[in-house]
C-alpha positions in Angstrom: 0.0 0.0 0.0 1.3 3.4 -0.9 2.0 6.1 1.7 -0.6 8.3 0.0 -3.3 5.7 0.3 -2.4 5.1 4.0 -2.7 8.8 4.6 -6.1 8.9 2.8 -7.4 6.0 4.8 -6.5 7.9 8.0 -8.2 11.1 6.7 -11.4 9.1 6.0 -11.5 7.4 9.4 -11.0 10.7 11.2 -13.7 12.4 9.2 -16.3 9.8 10.0 -15.4 10.1 13.7 -15.7 13.9 13.5 -19.1 13.7 11.8 -20.3 11.3 14.5 -19.3 13.9 17.2 -21.2 16.7 15.3 -24.4 14.6 14.9 -24.4 13.3 18.5 -24.0 16.9 19.8 -26.8 18.2 17.6 -29.2 15.4 18.7 -28.5 16.0 22.3 -29.1 19.7 21.8 -32.5 18.8 20.2 -33.3 16.7 23.3 -32.5 19.6 25.5 -34.8 22.0 23.6 -37.8 19.8 24.0 -39.8 21.1 27.0 -40.9 18.4 29.4 -41.5 18.4 33.1 -41.7 14.6 33.4 -38.7 13.3 31.6 -35.0 13.9 31.6 -33.4 14.7 28.3 -31.9 11.7 26.6 -28.2 11.2 26.4 -26.1 8.8 24.3 -24.5 5.8 25.9 -21.1 5.2 24.3 -19.7 1.7 24.0 -16.5 0.5 22.3 -17.0 -2.2 19.7 -14.6 -4.8 18.3 -14.4 -7.0 15.3 -13.1 -10.5 15.9 -10.4 -10.4 13.2 -9.3 -6.8 13.4 -10.5 -3.3 14.2 -13.5 -1.9 15.9 -15.2 1.4 16.7 -17.7 3.2 18.9 -21.4 2.5 19.3 -23.4 5.6 20.5 -27.0 4.8 21.3 -29.7 7.0 23.0 -32.9 5.2 24.3 -36.0 6.7 25.7 -35.4 10.3 25.1 -38.0 13.0 24.8 -37.5 13.3 21.0 -35.7 10.1 20.1 -37.2 6.8 21.2 -34.0 5.1 19.9 -31.1 6.5 17.9 -27.7 5.0 17.1 -24.7 6.7 15.6 -21.9 4.2 15.1 -18.4 4.6 13.7 -16.0 1.8 12.9 -12.7 1.1 11.2 -12.1 -2.6 10.5 -9.7 -4.7 8.6 -8.8 -8.3 7.9 -9.5 -10.9 5.3 -12.9 -11.5 3.7 -14.5 -14.9 4.1 -15.7 -17.0 1.2 -19.2 -15.6 1.2 -18.1 -12.0 1.4 -15.6 -12.6 -1.4 -18.2 -14.0 -3.6 -20.5 -11.0 -2.9 -17.7 -8.6 -3.8 -16.7 -10.5 -6.9 -20.4 -10.4 -8.0 -20.3 -6.6 -7.8 -17.2 -6.6 -10.0 -14.5 -6.0 -7.4 -11.3 -7.4 -9.0 -8.7 -9.6 -7.4 -10.7 -10.9 -4.4 -9.7 -14.5 -4.9 -6.0 -13.7 -5.2 -5.9 -11.3 -2.2 -9.0 -11.1 0.1 -7.6 -8.4 2.4 -9.8 -5.4 3.1 -10.1 -2.3 5.1 -13.3 -0.3 5.7 -14.3 2.7 7.7 -17.6 4.5 8.0 -20.4 6.0 10.0 -23.9 4.5 10.3 -27.0 6.3 11.8 -30.6 5.3 12.3 -33.1 7.3 14.3 -36.5 6.1 15.5 -38.6 8.9 16.9 -41.0 9.2 19.9 -43.6 11.2 18.0 -45.3 9.2 15.2 -45.4 12.4 13.1 -41.6 12.7 13.2 -39.9 10.7 10.5 -37.4 7.9 11.1 -34.2 8.4 9.2 -31.1 6.5 8.1 -27.7 7.8 7.0 -24.3 6.2 6.3 -21.1 7.0 4.5 -18.1 4.8 4.2 -14.8 4.1 2.4 -13.8 0.6 1.4 -10.3 -0.6 0.3 -8.9 -3.8 -1.1 -5.4 -4.3 -2.6 -6.8 -3.9 -6.1 -9.5 -1.3 -5.6 -11.0 1.5 -3.3 -14.4 3.1 -3.3 -16.9 5.2 -1.4 -20.5 4.6 -0.7 -23.4 5.8 1.4 -26.5 7.8 1.4 -29.6 8.8 3.4 -33.3 8.1 3.2 -36.4 9.3 5.1 -38.8 6.8 6.6 -42.0 8.6 7.8 -44.9 6.6 9.2 -47.1 9.6 8.5 -46.0 11.4 5.3 -45.9 15.1 4.8 -45.1 16.4 1.4 -43.2 19.5 2.6 -40.9 17.3 4.7 -40.2 15.1 1.7 -39.6 18.1 -0.6 -37.2 19.7 1.9 -35.2 16.5 2.5 -34.8 15.9 -1.2 -34.0 19.5 -2.0 -31.1 19.5 0.4 -29.7 16.4 -1.2 -30.2 17.7 -4.7 -28.4 20.9 -3.9 -25.5 18.9 -2.3 -25.2 16.6 -5.3 -25.4 19.5 -7.8 -22.2 21.1 -6.4 -20.2 17.9 -7.2 -21.8 16.5 -10.4 -25.1 17.6 -12.0 -25.9 13.9 -12.8 -25.5 12.6 -9.2 -28.9 13.5 -7.7 -31.1 11.8 -10.4 -28.8 8.8 -10.6 -28.4 8.3 -6.8 -32.1 9.1 -6.1 -33.1 6.3 -8.6 -30.5 4.0 -6.9 -32.1 4.7 -3.5 -35.6 4.0 -4.9 -34.4 0.7 -6.1 -32.2 -0.2 -3.2 -34.6 0.7 -0.4 -37.5 -1.3 -2.0 -39.0 -4.3 -0.2 -39.8 -6.8 -2.9 -42.0 -9.1 -0.7 -44.1 -6.1 0.2 -44.1 -4.5 -3.2 -43.3 -1.1 -1.8 -40.5 1.2 -0.7 -39.7 1.5 3.0 -40.0 5.2 3.0 -39.9 8.3 0.7 -36.4 7.8 -0.5 -33.3 9.9 -0.6 -30.0 9.0 -2.3 -27.8 6.0 -2.3 -24.5 5.2 -4.0 -21.9 2.6 -3.8 -18.6 1.6 -5.6 -17.9 5.3 -6.2 -14.4 5.5 -7.7 -14.0 8.2 -10.4 -10.2 7.8 -10.3 -10.0 11.0 -8.2 -9.9 10.0 -4.5 -10.1 13.5 -3.2 -13.1 14.4 -5.3 -15.0 11.3 -4.3 -14.1 11.9 -0.6 -15.2 15.5 -0.9 -18.6 14.3 -2.2 -18.9 11.7 0.6 -18.1 14.4 3.2 -20.7 16.6 1.6 -23.4 13.9 1.9 -22.6 13.5 5.6 -22.5 17.2 6.2 -25.9 17.6 4.5 -27.6 15.2 6.8 -28.3 17.6 9.7 -29.7 20.4 7.5 -31.9 17.9 5.7 -33.3 16.2 8.8 -33.1 18.4 11.9 -35.7 21.0 10.7 -38.2 18.1 10.2 -37.6 16.7 13.6 -37.9 20.1 15.3 -41.3 20.8 13.6 -42.8 17.3 14.1 -41.7 16.5 17.6 -44.5 18.7 19.1 -47.3 17.6 16.9 -50.2 16.1 19.0 -50.7 12.4 18.6 -52.7 9.5 20.0 -52.9 5.7 20.0 -53.9 5.5 16.4 -50.9 7.4 15.2 -48.6 5.4 17.4 -50.0 2.1 16.1 -49.4 3.4 12.6 -45.8 4.1 13.5 -45.2 0.7 15.0 -46.6 -1.1 11.9 -44.4 1.0 9.7 -41.4 0.1 11.8 -42.1 -3.5 10.9 -41.3 -2.6 7.3 -38.0 -1.2 8.4 -37.2 -4.3 10.4 -38.0 -6.6 7.6 -35.8 -4.7 5.1 -32.8 -4.5 7.4 -32.8 -8.1 8.3 -33.6 -9.5 4.9 -32.0 -7.2 2.3 -29.7 -4.6 3.8 -26.2 -5.0 2.4 -24.5 -3.4 5.4 -26.2 -5.7 7.9 -25.2 -8.7 5.9 -21.6 -7.6 5.6 -21.3 -6.7 9.2 -22.6 -10.1 10.4 -20.7 -12.1 7.8 -17.3 -10.4 8.7 -17.6 -10.9 12.4 -18.3 -7.3 13.6 -20.0 -6.7 16.9 -23.6 -8.0 16.4 -25.1 -5.4 18.7 -23.5 -2.6 16.7 -24.6 -4.2 13.4 -28.2 -4.5 14.6 -28.3 -1.1 16.2 -30.6 0.0 13.3 -33.5 -2.1 14.5 -36.4 -0.2 16.2 -37.0 -0.6 19.9 -40.6 -1.7 19.3 -42.4 -2.7 16.1 -45.7 -4.3 15.2 -47.1 -6.6 12.5 -50.7 -6.8 11.6 
């Protein structure tokens, strides 16, 4: 590995950790801003995580807050050798040289928020860098998952993402929005799990710094895209019917993450901390 690539890997890992700190601070501030006389504001519990064959990270989870029923913001930097199943998956995606040298390194941030108020949308975001001896790439994205949809919320979320993409490549938003619509689709339900966003993977234009800048921009855009929606919807009155609707919608999210999500499969197949991998699951869900 070249000295330049080693330096770039360090830069990426540090950036994901920095983004994690920014998001955790913003979410705790939102908790503090929610007026309640009966509950203490939620705080993140921070736990180190390890991968059996190399590396680890930090799992930050808040449970039972005023605004967030459960939210996790995890970062990790892991390395080692891919098992046969993971090698086959990578080879199927066109990653060269896996059979000859299955070493890998990966770093990223993963976030999922499930809200107390059924009118406030759940949300997912992740960005990551992946390296093998024969290739490197970036991936990630974010998508909104409201149980009760509001058109202004969807428009705001997508507008922020579109503006972010436009700065880097005018073709990115349409391409990555379509990718999200396909990726976050639940075939056995015949529907999407939410109102979409953007998703991309295997991003390698040959310019590491440009691709990293775009990945950083996606991460930076998350708070402006999501926080205004959470602030507005956290105080909307709700009752048992709305809560029931939210819990049923969470069932869709659970099904998707356990059956289809690529990150969940990769984390479990490569021996990462199972609690961290399954952080995305909601605290309570319901099936009709």
